[in-house]
GURO-555944 format. One record per atom (N, C-alpha, C): x, y, z; residue number from 1; atom name; residue in three letters. Coordinates in nm, 3 decimals, decimal comma. Layout:
N
<u X v Y w Z pos NUM site CA code ALA>;
...
END
This chain:
137
<u 1,836 v -0,523 w 0,823 pos 1 site N code UNK>;
<u 1,976 v -0,622 w 0,852 pos 1 site CA code UNK>;
<u 1,977 v -0,692 w 0,700 pos 1 site C code UNK>;
<u 1,832 v -0,749 w 0,694 pos 2 site N code UNK>;
<u 1,913 v -0,783 w 0,539 pos 2 site CA code UNK>;
<u 1,983 v -0,708 w 0,452 pos 2 site C code UNK>;
<u 1,995 v -0,585 w 0,395 pos 3 site N code UNK>;
<u 2,062 v -0,488 w 0,372 pos 3 site CA code UNK>;
<u 2,187 v -0,553 w 0,382 pos 3 site C code UNK>;
<u 2,204 v -0,495 w 0,498 pos 4 site N code UNK>;
<u 2,342 v -0,501 w 0,619 pos 4 site CA code UNK>;
<u 2,416 v -0,611 w 0,564 pos 4 site C code UNK>;
<u 2,350 v -0,727 w 0,531 pos 5 site N code UNK>;
<u 2,420 v -0,858 w 0,543 pos 5 site CA code UNK>;
<u 2,434 v -0,886 w 0,369 pos 5 site C code UNK>;
<u 2,355 v -0,842 w 0,323 pos 6 site N code UNK>;
<u 2,396 v -0,803 w 0,122 pos 6 site CA code UNK>;
<u 2,540 v -0,754 w 0,144 pos 6 site C code UNK>;
<u 2,577 v -0,588 w 0,204 pos 7 site N code UNK>;
<u 2,674 v -0,545 w 0,241 pos 7 site CA code UNK>;
<u 2,759 v -0,631 w 0,301 pos 7 site C code UNK>;
<u 2,707 v -0,656 w 0,382 pos 8 site N code UNK>;
<u 2,863 v -0,688 w 0,440 pos 8 site CA code UNK>;
<u 2,888 v -0,822 w 0,508 pos 8 site C code UNK>;
<u 2,923 v -0,899 w 0,386 pos 9 site N code UNK>;
<u 2,886 v -1,039 w 0,450 pos 9 site CA code UNK>;
<u 2,918 v -1,109 w 0,534 pos 9 site C code UNK>;
<u 2,953 v -1,052 w 0,682 pos 10 site N code UNK>;
<u 3,043 v -1,119 w 0,750 pos 10 site CA code UNK>;
<u 2,961 v -1,206 w 0,821 pos 10 site C code UNK>;
<u 3,026 v -1,343 w 0,960 pos 11 site N code UNK>;
<u 2,992 v -1,403 w 1,023 pos 11 site CA code UNK>;
<u 2,947 v -1,333 w 1,157 pos 11 site C code UNK>;
<u 2,841 v -1,313 w 1,192 pos 12 site N code UNK>;
<u 2,773 v -1,254 w 1,307 pos 12 site CA code UNK>;
<u 2,702 v -1,118 w 1,304 pos 12 site C code UNK>;
<u 2,753 v -1,055 w 1,145 pos 13 site N code UNK>;
<u 2,707 v -0,950 w 1,102 pos 13 site CA code UNK>;
<u 2,506 v -0,897 w 1,176 pos 13 site C code UNK>;
<u 2,512 v -1,004 w 1,164 pos 14 site N code UNK>;
<u 2,314 v -0,984 w 1,189 pos 14 site CA code UNK>;
<u 2,283 v -0,942 w 1,350 pos 14 site C code UNK>;
<u 2,352 v -1,019 w 1,417 pos 15 site N code UNK>;
<u 2,399 v -1,018 w 1,569 pos 15 site CA code UNK>;
<u 2,426 v -0,873 w 1,580 pos 15 site C code UNK>;
<u 2,617 v -0,830 w 1,555 pos 16 site N code UNK>;
<u 2,595 v -0,720 w 1,534 pos 16 site CA code UNK>;
<u 2,539 v -0,595 w 1,514 pos 16 site C code UNK>;
<u 2,456 v -0,596 w 1,416 pos 17 site N code UNK>;
<u 2,346 v -0,533 w 1,349 pos 17 site CA code UNK>;
<u 2,189 v -0,494 w 1,467 pos 17 site C code UNK>;
<u 2,200 v -0,583 w 1,565 pos 18 site N code UNK>;
<u 2,113 v -0,608 w 1,638 pos 18 site CA code UNK>;
<u 2,150 v -0,559 w 1,755 pos 18 site C code UNK>;
<u 2,248 v -0,580 w 1,776 pos 19 site N code UNK>;
<u 2,326 v -0,510 w 1,911 pos 19 site CA code UNK>;
<u 2,317 v -0,362 w 1,905 pos 19 site C code UNK>;
<u 2,388 v -0,291 w 1,755 pos 20 site N code UNK>;
<u 2,389 v -0,156 w 1,771 pos 20 site CA code UNK>;
<u 2,231 v -0,109 w 1,768 pos 20 site C code UNK>;
<u 2,098 v -0,192 w 1,690 pos 21 site N code UNK>;
<u 2,026 v -0,137 w 1,725 pos 21 site CA code UNK>;
<u 1,962 v -0,112 w 1,854 pos 21 site C code UNK>;
<u 1,968 v -0,269 w 1,941 pos 22 site N code UNK>;
<u 1,931 v -0,217 w 2,103 pos 22 site CA code UNK>;
<u 2,047 v -0,075 w 2,154 pos 22 site C code UNK>;
<u 2,165 v -0,085 w 2,150 pos 23 site N code UNK>;
<u 2,150 v 0,038 w 2,207 pos 23 site CA code UNK>;
<u 2,173 v 0,161 w 2,188 pos 23 site C code UNK>;
<u 2,134 v 0,186 w 2,035 pos 24 site N code UNK>;
<u 2,093 v 0,289 w 1,945 pos 24 site CA code UNK>;
<u 1,933 v 0,370 w 2,027 pos 24 site C code UNK>;
<u 1,819 v 0,176 w 2,072 pos 25 site N code UNK>;
<u 1,720 v 0,196 w 2,140 pos 25 site CA code UNK>;
<u 1,706 v 0,244 w 2,288 pos 25 site C code UNK>;
<u 1,844 v 0,219 w 2,337 pos 26 site N code UNK>;
<u 1,826 v 0,223 w 2,492 pos 26 site CA code UNK>;
<u 1,910 v 0,364 w 2,487 pos 26 site C code UNK>;
<u 2,016 v 0,446 w 2,371 pos 27 site N code UNK>;
<u 2,011 v 0,551 w 2,420 pos 27 site CA code UNK>;
<u 1,841 v 0,659 w 2,366 pos 27 site C code UNK>;
<u 1,813 v 0,612 w 2,313 pos 28 site N code UNK>;
<u 1,722 v 0,688 w 2,239 pos 28 site CA code UNK>;
<u 1,568 v 0,702 w 2,363 pos 28 site C code UNK>;
<u 1,609 v 0,602 w 2,429 pos 29 site N code UNK>;
<u 1,520 v 0,587 w 2,527 pos 29 site CA code UNK>;
<u 1,574 v 0,666 w 2,700 pos 29 site C code UNK>;
<u 1,697 v 0,638 w 2,667 pos 30 site N code UNK>;
<u 1,734 v 0,769 w 2,815 pos 30 site CA code UNK>;
<u 1,704 v 0,867 w 2,783 pos 30 site C code UNK>;
<u 1,697 v 0,928 w 2,637 pos 31 site N code UNK>;
<u 1,721 v 1,067 w 2,615 pos 31 site CA code UNK>;
<u 1,557 v 1,086 w 2,600 pos 31 site C code UNK>;
<u 1,451 v 0,987 w 2,584 pos 32 site N code UNK>;
<u 1,330 v 1,022 w 2,582 pos 32 site CA code UNK>;
<u 1,303 v 1,064 w 2,454 pos 32 site C code UNK>;
<u 1,369 v 1,035 w 2,358 pos 33 site N code UNK>;
<u 1,311 v 1,012 w 2,234 pos 33 site CA code UNK>;
<u 1,278 v 0,899 w 2,126 pos 33 site C code UNK>;
<u 1,096 v 0,951 w 2,129 pos 34 site N code UNK>;
<u 1,000 v 0,815 w 2,048 pos 34 site CA code UNK>;
<u 1,016 v 0,768 w 2,163 pos 34 site C code UNK>;
<u 0,893 v 0,674 w 2,146 pos 35 site N code UNK>;
<u 0,821 v 0,545 w 2,241 pos 35 site CA code UNK>;
<u 0,871 v 0,414 w 2,181 pos 35 site C code UNK>;
<u 0,917 v 0,364 w 2,237 pos 36 site N code UNK>;
<u 0,966 v 0,192 w 2,184 pos 36 site CA code UNK>;
<u 0,873 v 0,126 w 2,209 pos 36 site C code UNK>;
<u 0,797 v 0,084 w 2,152 pos 37 site N code UNK>;
<u 0,675 v -0,058 w 2,125 pos 37 site CA code UNK>;
<u 0,778 v -0,198 w 2,180 pos 37 site C code UNK>;
<u 0,731 v -0,259 w 2,286 pos 38 site N code UNK>;
<u 0,791 v -0,400 w 2,322 pos 38 site CA code UNK>;
<u 0,828 v -0,489 w 2,220 pos 38 site C code UNK>;
<u 0,681 v -0,516 w 2,140 pos 39 site N code UNK>;
<u 0,731 v -0,657 w 2,026 pos 39 site CA code UNK>;
<u 0,823 v -0,550 w 1,900 pos 39 site C code UNK>;
<u 0,798 v -0,461 w 1,883 pos 40 site N code UNK>;
<u 0,895 v -0,376 w 1,755 pos 40 site CA code UNK>;
<u 1,043 v -0,395 w 1,829 pos 40 site C code UNK>;
<u 1,063 v -0,393 w 1,908 pos 41 site N code UNK>;
<u 1,239 v -0,391 w 1,947 pos 41 site CA code UNK>;
<u 1,254 v -0,548 w 1,997 pos 41 site C code UNK>;
<u 1,164 v -0,614 w 2,035 pos 42 site N code UNK>;
<u 1,204 v -0,788 w 2,060 pos 42 site CA code UNK>;
<u 1,198 v -0,828 w 1,916 pos 42 site C code UNK>;
<u 1,137 v -0,823 w 1,831 pos 43 site N code UNK>;
<u 1,125 v -0,873 w 1,650 pos 43 site CA code UNK>;
<u 1,221 v -0,809 w 1,628 pos 43 site C code UNK>;
<u 1,318 v -0,705 w 1,640 pos 44 site N code UNK>;
<u 1,441 v -0,627 w 1,588 pos 44 site CA code UNK>;
<u 1,533 v -0,666 w 1,649 pos 44 site C code UNK>;
<u 1,515 v -0,724 w 1,814 pos 45 site N code UNK>;
<u 1,714 v -0,740 w 1,889 pos 45 site CA code UNK>;
<u 1,679 v -0,871 w 1,834 pos 45 site C code UNK>;
<u 1,579 v -0,972 w 1,751 pos 46 site N code UNK>;
<u 1,567 v -1,118 w 1,741 pos 46 site CA code UNK>;
<u 1,596 v -1,147 w 1,592 pos 46 site C code UNK>;
<u 1,580 v -1,015 w 1,521 pos 47 site N code UNK>;
<u 1,605 v -1,070 w 1,379 pos 47 site CA code UNK>;
<u 1,757 v -1,079 w 1,352 pos 47 site C code UNK>;
<u 1,841 v -0,995 w 1,391 pos 48 site N code UNK>;
<u 1,973 v -1,007 w 1,347 pos 48 site CA code UNK>;
<u 2,033 v -1,187 w 1,371 pos 48 site C code UNK>;
<u 2,029 v -1,253 w 1,501 pos 49 site N code UNK>;
<u 2,127 v -1,367 w 1,511 pos 49 site CA code UNK>;
<u 1,979 v -1,469 w 1,429 pos 49 site C code UNK>;
<u 1,882 v -1,401 w 1,391 pos 50 site N code UNK>;
<u 1,797 v -1,538 w 1,281 pos 50 site CA code UNK>;
<u 1,864 v -1,582 w 1,159 pos 50 site C code UNK>;
<u 1,881 v -1,446 w 1,164 pos 51 site N code UNK>;
<u 1,938 v -1,439 w 1,030 pos 51 site CA code UNK>;
<u 2,115 v -1,488 w 0,971 pos 51 site C code UNK>;
<u 2,172 v -1,418 w 1,114 pos 52 site N code UNK>;
<u 2,257 v -1,509 w 1,148 pos 52 site CA code UNK>;
<u 2,259 v -1,686 w 1,112 pos 52 site C code UNK>;
<u 2,226 v -1,734 w 1,190 pos 53 site N code UNK>;
<u 2,128 v -1,864 w 1,192 pos 53 site CA code UNK>;
<u 2,139 v -1,925 w 1,040 pos 53 site C code UNK>;
<u 2,017 v -1,807 w 0,962 pos 54 site N code UNK>;
<u 1,962 v -1,907 w 0,846 pos 54 site CA code UNK>;
<u 2,073 v -1,850 w 0,759 pos 54 site C code UNK>;
<u 2,183 v -1,826 w 0,796 pos 55 site N code UNK>;
<u 2,315 v -1,819 w 0,659 pos 55 site CA code UNK>;
<u 2,389 v -1,909 w 0,706 pos 55 site C code UNK>;
<u 2,404 v -2,012 w 0,811 pos 56 site N code UNK>;
<u 2,517 v -2,120 w 0,829 pos 56 site CA code UNK>;
<u 2,534 v -2,191 w 0,764 pos 56 site C code UNK>;
<u 2,637 v -2,226 w 0,701 pos 57 site N code UNK>;
<u 2,658 v -2,394 w 0,607 pos 57 site CA code UNK>;
<u 2,625 v -2,321 w 0,479 pos 57 site C code UNK>;
<u 2,652 v -2,136 w 0,431 pos 58 site N code UNK>;
<u 2,646 v -2,120 w 0,331 pos 58 site CA code UNK>;
<u 2,570 v -2,165 w 0,201 pos 58 site C code UNK>;
<u 2,428 v -2,097 w 0,257 pos 59 site N code UNK>;
<u 2,331 v -2,177 w 0,181 pos 59 site CA code UNK>;
<u 2,276 v -2,045 w -0,012 pos 59 site C code UNK>;
<u 2,271 v -2,088 w -0,124 pos 60 site N code UNK>;
<u 2,311 v -2,059 w -0,211 pos 60 site CA code UNK>;
<u 2,136 v -2,076 w -0,311 pos 60 site C code UNK>;
<u 2,161 v -2,007 w -0,391 pos 61 site N code UNK>;
<u 2,009 v -2,018 w -0,477 pos 61 site CA code UNK>;
<u 1,858 v -1,985 w -0,378 pos 61 site C code UNK>;
<u 1,788 v -2,058 w -0,390 pos 62 site N code UNK>;
<u 1,661 v -2,026 w -0,371 pos 62 site CA code UNK>;
<u 1,667 v -2,081 w -0,167 pos 62 site C code UNK>;
<u 1,698 v -2,101 w -0,195 pos 63 site N code UNK>;
<u 1,743 v -2,235 w -0,058 pos 63 site CA code UNK>;
<u 1,812 v -2,055 w 0,069 pos 63 site C code UNK>;
<u 1,855 v -1,952 w 0,021 pos 64 site N code UNK>;
<u 1,885 v -1,823 w 0,089 pos 64 site CA code UNK>;
<u 1,727 v -1,773 w 0,143 pos 64 site C code UNK>;
<u 1,654 v -1,749 w 0,012 pos 65 site N code UNK>;
<u 1,530 v -1,658 w -0,003 pos 65 site CA code UNK>;
<u 1,431 v -1,755 w 0,133 pos 65 site C code UNK>;
<u 1,427 v -1,874 w 0,106 pos 66 site N code UNK>;
<u 1,360 v -1,969 w 0,211 pos 66 site CA code UNK>;
<u 1,385 v -1,947 w 0,332 pos 66 site C code UNK>;
<u 1,564 v -1,966 w 0,399 pos 67 site N code UNK>;
<u 1,621 v -1,952 w 0,496 pos 67 site CA code UNK>;
<u 1,572 v -1,859 w 0,576 pos 67 site C code UNK>;
<u 1,567 v -1,732 w 0,529 pos 68 site N code UNK>;
<u 1,512 v -1,566 w 0,493 pos 68 site CA code UNK>;
<u 1,381 v -1,528 w 0,555 pos 68 site C code UNK>;
<u 1,304 v -1,582 w 0,464 pos 69 site N code UNK>;
<u 1,190 v -1,624 w 0,535 pos 69 site CA code UNK>;
<u 1,120 v -1,723 w 0,655 pos 69 site C code UNK>;
<u 1,194 v -1,808 w 0,655 pos 70 site N code UNK>;
<u 1,222 v -1,873 w 0,791 pos 70 site CA code UNK>;
<u 1,217 v -1,799 w 0,911 pos 70 site C code UNK>;
<u 1,372 v -1,657 w 0,871 pos 71 site N code UNK>;
<u 1,418 v -1,612 w 0,985 pos 71 site CA code UNK>;
<u 1,313 v -1,471 w 1,026 pos 71 site C code UNK>;
<u 1,301 v -1,431 w 0,894 pos 72 site N code UNK>;
<u 1,125 v -1,313 w 0,955 pos 72 site CA code UNK>;
<u 1,051 v -1,378 w 1,021 pos 72 site C code UNK>;
<u 0,986 v -1,505 w 0,950 pos 73 site N code UNK>;
<u 0,885 v -1,585 w 1,054 pos 73 site CA code UNK>;
<u 0,929 v -1,548 w 1,213 pos 73 site C code UNK>;
<u 1,031 v -1,620 w 1,221 pos 74 site N code UNK>;
<u 1,133 v -1,680 w 1,365 pos 74 site CA code UNK>;
<u 1,086 v -1,561 w 1,449 pos 74 site C code UNK>;
<u 1,186 v -1,418 w 1,402 pos 75 site N code UNK>;
<u 1,150 v -1,365 w 1,469 pos 75 site CA code UNK>;
<u 1,026 v -1,207 w 1,504 pos 75 site C code UNK>;
<u 0,899 v -1,295 w 1,392 pos 76 site N code UNK>;
<u 0,818 v -1,218 w 1,426 pos 76 site CA code UNK>;
<u 0,741 v -1,322 w 1,530 pos 76 site C code UNK>;
<u 0,764 v -1,436 w 1,540 pos 77 site N code UNK>;
<u 0,676 v -1,478 w 1,667 pos 77 site CA code UNK>;
<u 0,749 v -1,467 w 1,803 pos 77 site C code UNK>;
<u 0,874 v -1,437 w 1,797 pos 78 site N code UNK>;
<u 0,919 v -1,362 w 1,899 pos 78 site CA code UNK>;
<u 0,839 v -1,212 w 1,936 pos 78 site C code UNK>;
<u 0,818 v -1,142 w 1,831 pos 79 site N code UNK>;
<u 0,756 v -1,053 w 1,863 pos 79 site CA code UNK>;
<u 0,627 v -1,054 w 1,988 pos 79 site C code UNK>;
<u 0,556 v -1,153 w 1,857 pos 80 site N code UNK>;
<u 0,445 v -1,161 w 1,902 pos 80 site CA code UNK>;
<u 0,437 v -1,247 w 1,988 pos 80 site C code UNK>;
<u 0,497 v -1,325 w 2,064 pos 81 site N code UNK>;
<u 0,528 v -1,373 w 2,186 pos 81 site CA code UNK>;
<u 0,532 v -1,288 w 2,304 pos 81 site C code UNK>;
<u 0,618 v -1,171 w 2,275 pos 82 site N code UNK>;
<u 0,665 v -1,054 w 2,396 pos 82 site CA code UNK>;
<u 0,464 v -0,964 w 2,381 pos 82 site C code UNK>;
<u 0,425 v -0,980 w 2,316 pos 83 site N code UNK>;
<u 0,326 v -0,867 w 2,276 pos 83 site CA code UNK>;
<u 0,234 v -0,927 w 2,329 pos 83 site C code UNK>;
<u 0,139 v -1,079 w 2,323 pos 84 site N code UNK>;
<u 0,135 v -1,146 w 2,402 pos 84 site CA code UNK>;
<u 0,149 v -1,160 w 2,545 pos 84 site C code UNK>;
<u 0,275 v -1,195 w 2,581 pos 85 site N code UNK>;
<u 0,260 v -1,220 w 2,726 pos 85 site CA code UNK>;
<u 0,255 v -1,095 w 2,792 pos 85 site C code UNK>;
<u 0,287 v -0,946 w 2,744 pos 86 site N code UNK>;
<u 0,293 v -0,806 w 2,806 pos 86 site CA code UNK>;
<u 0,129 v -0,818 w 2,830 pos 86 site C code UNK>;
<u 0,078 v -0,783 w 2,692 pos 87 site N code UNK>;
<u -0,097 v -0,803 w 2,723 pos 87 site CA code UNK>;
<u -0,165 v -0,884 w 2,836 pos 87 site C code UNK>;
<u -0,115 v -1,025 w 2,832 pos 88 site N code UNK>;
<u -0,126 v -1,095 w 2,946 pos 88 site CA code UNK>;
<u -0,133 v -1,027 w 3,095 pos 88 site C code UNK>;
<u -0,008 v -0,993 w 3,145 pos 89 site N code UNK>;
<u 0,021 v -0,918 w 3,257 pos 89 site CA code UNK>;
<u -0,016 v -0,798 w 3,242 pos 89 site C code UNK>;
<u -0,126 v -0,761 w 3,161 pos 90 site N code UNK>;
<u -0,171 v -0,677 w 3,223 pos 90 site CA code UNK>;
<u -0,095 v -0,517 w 3,196 pos 90 site C code UNK>;
<u 0,030 v -0,526 w 3,110 pos 91 site N code UNK>;
<u 0,089 v -0,413 w 3,045 pos 91 site CA code UNK>;
<u 0,051 v -0,333 w 2,895 pos 91 site C code UNK>;
<u -0,002 v -0,230 w 2,955 pos 92 site N code UNK>;
<u -0,108 v -0,148 w 2,805 pos 92 site CA code UNK>;
<u -0,025 v -0,103 w 2,730 pos 92 site C code UNK>;
<u -0,020 v -0,080 w 2,651 pos 93 site N code UNK>;
<u 0,048 v 0,008 w 2,500 pos 93 site CA code UNK>;
<u -0,057 v -0,066 w 2,376 pos 93 site C code UNK>;
<u -0,028 v 0,041 w 2,321 pos 94 site N code UNK>;
<u -0,168 v 0,024 w 2,155 pos 94 site CA code UNK>;
<u -0,167 v -0,080 w 2,105 pos 94 site C code UNK>;
<u -0,321 v -0,143 w 2,091 pos 95 site N code UNK>;
<u -0,344 v -0,237 w 2,022 pos 95 site CA code UNK>;
<u -0,268 v -0,442 w 2,103 pos 95 site C code UNK>;
<u -0,238 v -0,378 w 2,254 pos 96 site N code UNK>;
<u -0,294 v -0,505 w 2,359 pos 96 site CA code UNK>;
<u -0,380 v -0,575 w 2,354 pos 96 site C code UNK>;
<u -0,482 v -0,494 w 2,392 pos 97 site N code UNK>;
<u -0,595 v -0,599 w 2,408 pos 97 site CA code UNK>;
<u -0,630 v -0,649 w 2,274 pos 97 site C code UNK>;
<u -0,650 v -0,596 w 2,144 pos 98 site N code UNK>;
<u -0,706 v -0,722 w 2,016 pos 98 site CA code UNK>;
<u -0,606 v -0,826 w 2,020 pos 98 site C code UNK>;
<u -0,504 v -0,829 w 2,056 pos 99 site N code UNK>;
<u -0,362 v -0,967 w 2,028 pos 99 site CA code UNK>;
<u -0,466 v -1,044 w 2,122 pos 99 site C code UNK>;
<u -0,515 v -1,023 w 2,272 pos 100 site N code UNK>;
<u -0,577 v -1,131 w 2,365 pos 100 site CA code UNK>;
<u -0,674 v -1,203 w 2,343 pos 100 site C code UNK>;
<u -0,765 v -1,096 w 2,235 pos 101 site N code UNK>;
<u -0,887 v -1,146 w 2,218 pos 101 site CA code UNK>;
<u -0,880 v -1,203 w 2,062 pos 101 site C code UNK>;
<u -0,784 v -1,178 w 1,980 pos 102 site N code UNK>;
<u -0,757 v -1,258 w 1,861 pos 102 site CA code UNK>;
<u -0,661 v -1,301 w 1,820 pos 102 site C code UNK>;
<u -0,588 v -1,363 w 1,887 pos 103 site N code UNK>;
<u -0,464 v -1,405 w 1,967 pos 103 site CA code UNK>;
<u -0,413 v -1,535 w 1,799 pos 103 site C code UNK>;
<u -0,503 v -1,579 w 1,761 pos 104 site N code UNK>;
<u -0,506 v -1,662 w 1,677 pos 104 site CA code UNK>;
<u -0,486 v -1,665 w 1,500 pos 104 site C code UNK>;
<u -0,540 v -1,552 w 1,507 pos 105 site N code UNK>;
<u -0,538 v -1,438 w 1,391 pos 105 site CA code UNK>;
<u -0,439 v -1,373 w 1,356 pos 105 site C code UNK>;
<u -0,399 v -1,269 w 1,505 pos 106 site N code UNK>;
<u -0,313 v -1,236 w 1,502 pos 106 site CA code UNK>;
<u -0,152 v -1,297 w 1,501 pos 106 site C code UNK>;
<u -0,174 v -1,440 w 1,565 pos 107 site N code UNK>;
<u -0,015 v -1,528 w 1,537 pos 107 site CA code UNK>;
<u -0,007 v -1,550 w 1,391 pos 107 site C code UNK>;
<u -0,147 v -1,590 w 1,328 pos 108 site N code UNK>;
<u -0,083 v -1,607 w 1,192 pos 108 site CA code UNK>;
<u -0,029 v -1,499 w 1,114 pos 108 site C code UNK>;
<u -0,076 v -1,360 w 1,126 pos 109 site N code UNK>;
<u -0,019 v -1,250 w 1,062 pos 109 site CA code UNK>;
<u 0,097 v -1,255 w 1,088 pos 109 site C code UNK>;
<u 0,119 v -1,207 w 1,194 pos 110 site N code UNK>;
<u 0,335 v -1,185 w 1,276 pos 110 site CA code UNK>;
<u 0,330 v -1,300 w 1,196 pos 110 site C code UNK>;
<u 0,345 v -1,433 w 1,210 pos 111 site N code UNK>;
<u 0,425 v -1,534 w 1,127 pos 111 site CA code UNK>;
<u 0,427 v -1,534 w 0,942 pos 111 site C code UNK>;
<u 0,334 v -1,484 w 0,884 pos 112 site N code UNK>;
<u 0,302 v -1,485 w 0,731 pos 112 site CA code UNK>;
<u 0,378 v -1,340 w 0,711 pos 112 site C code UNK>;
<u 0,330 v -1,194 w 0,762 pos 113 site N code UNK>;
<u 0,409 v -1,120 w 0,756 pos 113 site CA code UNK>;
<u 0,582 v -1,089 w 0,797 pos 113 site C code UNK>;
<u 0,595 v -1,178 w 0,844 pos 114 site N code UNK>;
<u 0,758 v -1,208 w 0,884 pos 114 site CA code UNK>;
<u 0,865 v -1,263 w 0,763 pos 114 site C code UNK>;
<u 0,740 v -1,384 w 0,750 pos 115 site N code UNK>;
<u 0,816 v -1,477 w 0,590 pos 115 site CA code UNK>;
<u 0,821 v -1,385 w 0,505 pos 115 site C code UNK>;
<u 0,709 v -1,332 w 0,506 pos 116 site N code UNK>;
<u 0,706 v -1,269 w 0,375 pos 116 site CA code UNK>;
<u 0,815 v -1,102 w 0,371 pos 116 site C code UNK>;
<u 0,836 v -1,039 w 0,500 pos 117 site N code UNK>;
<u 0,911 v -0,965 w 0,491 pos 117 site CA code UNK>;
<u 1,076 v -0,977 w 0,449 pos 117 site C code UNK>;
<u 1,131 v -1,122 w 0,547 pos 118 site N code UNK>;
<u 1,193 v -1,174 w 0,508 pos 118 site CA code UNK>;
<u 1,202 v -1,284 w 0,351 pos 118 site C code UNK>;
<u 1,116 v -1,297 w 0,316 pos 119 site N code UNK>;
<u 1,153 v -1,316 w 0,162 pos 119 site CA code UNK>;
<u 1,177 v -1,196 w 0,093 pos 119 site C code UNK>;
<u 1,127 v -1,131 w 0,087 pos 120 site N code UNK>;
<u 1,109 v -0,997 w -0,011 pos 120 site CA code UNK>;
<u 1,248 v -0,929 w 0,039 pos 120 site C code UNK>;
<u 1,270 v -0,938 w 0,135 pos 121 site N code UNK>;
<u 1,401 v -0,834 w 0,193 pos 121 site CA code UNK>;
<u 1,515 v -0,905 w 0,145 pos 121 site C code UNK>;
<u 1,527 v -1,057 w 0,132 pos 122 site N code UNK>;
<u 1,636 v -1,128 w 0,100 pos 122 site CA code UNK>;
<u 1,640 v -1,192 w -0,013 pos 122 site C code UNK>;
<u 1,520 v -1,198 w -0,121 pos 123 site N code UNK>;
<u 1,523 v -1,144 w -0,272 pos 123 site CA code UNK>;
<u 1,587 v -1,018 w -0,301 pos 123 site C code UNK>;
<u 1,533 v -0,919 w -0,250 pos 124 site N code UNK>;
<u 1,589 v -0,777 w -0,324 pos 124 site CA code UNK>;
<u 1,752 v -0,769 w -0,295 pos 124 site C code UNK>;
<u 1,776 v -0,769 w -0,182 pos 125 site N code UNK>;
<u 1,922 v -0,716 w -0,146 pos 125 site CA code UNK>;
<u 1,986 v -0,839 w -0,186 pos 125 site C code UNK>;
<u 1,977 v -0,936 w -0,180 pos 126 site N code UNK>;
<u 2,139 v -1,056 w -0,246 pos 126 site CA code UNK>;
<u 2,078 v -1,093 w -0,386 pos 126 site C code UNK>;
<u 1,976 v -1,032 w -0,481 pos 127 site N code UNK>;
<u 1,957 v -1,021 w -0,579 pos 127 site CA code UNK>;
<u 2,034 v -0,949 w -0,641 pos 127 site C code UNK>;
<u 2,034 v -0,795 w -0,583 pos 128 site N code UNK>;
<u 2,114 v -0,651 w -0,597 pos 128 site CA code UNK>;
<u 2,263 v -0,704 w -0,578 pos 128 site C code UNK>;
<u 2,273 v -0,784 w -0,490 pos 129 site N code UNK>;
<u 2,417 v -0,804 w -0,480 pos 129 site CA code UNK>;
<u 2,501 v -0,870 w -0,587 pos 129 site C code UNK>;
<u 2,393 v -0,989 w -0,620 pos 130 site N code UNK>;
<u 2,451 v -1,087 w -0,714 pos 130 site CA code UNK>;
<u 2,485 v -1,010 w -0,853 pos 130 site C code UNK>;
<u 2,391 v -0,873 w -0,864 pos 131 site N code UNK>;
<u 2,385 v -0,837 w -1,009 pos 131 site CA code UNK>;
<u 2,558 v -0,719 w -1,000 pos 131 site C code UNK>;
<u 2,493 v -0,710 w -0,875 pos 132 site N code UNK>;
<u 2,660 v -0,580 w -0,823 pos 132 site CA code UNK>;
<u 2,753 v -0,652 w -0,864 pos 132 site C code UNK>;
<u 2,778 v -0,790 w -0,824 pos 133 site N code UNK>;
<u 2,895 v -0,845 w -0,824 pos 133 site CA code UNK>;
<u 2,945 v -0,890 w -1,002 pos 133 site C code UNK>;
<u 2,845 v -0,946 w -1,064 pos 134 site N code UNK>;
<u 2,859 v -0,955 w -1,183 pos 134 site CA code UNK>;
<u 2,927 v -0,815 w -1,261 pos 134 site C code UNK>;
<u 2,832 v -0,717 w -1,249 pos 135 site N code UNK>;
<u 2,927 v -0,613 w -1,307 pos 135 site CA code UNK>;
<u 3,064 v -0,589 w -1,251 pos 135 site C code UNK>;
<u 3,107 v -0,604 w -1,160 pos 136 site N code UNK>;
<u 3,235 v -0,610 w -1,166 pos 136 site CA code UNK>;
<u 3,334 v -0,747 w -1,183 pos 136 site C code UNK>;
<u 3,264 v -0,815 w -1,221 pos 137 site N code UNK>;
<u 3,387 v -0,927 w -1,271 pos 137 site CA code UNK>;
<u 3,400 v -0,887 w -1,438 pos 137 site C code UNK>;
END
């Protein structure tokens, strides 16, 4: 999503990308292509709106990286919550048992990994876009 926002920085672009991912996932599920993991789907669907929220107010400089880190952490928190709830409801999928046993460690790792992914993707794509914009002028 960060790549898409860097390439097409429009209002609600992140949400549109998440909706497209949701439609693609639904089509894949209908066609029995692959196996969709609930937490991955929830995290993907949450990321676009989170990134749109992170870009409100036109942040610049280091603030955009901090906001992308927060957006990644928040999206992963949604993913963790869906995994934890599904595991507690008895829905079994790979790794569900470990989440209920090591929930505190899993929670920290989901948040930290989401924040790092948001920070790195924001830095990579928006830094590349700034350099590209400078070359055009």
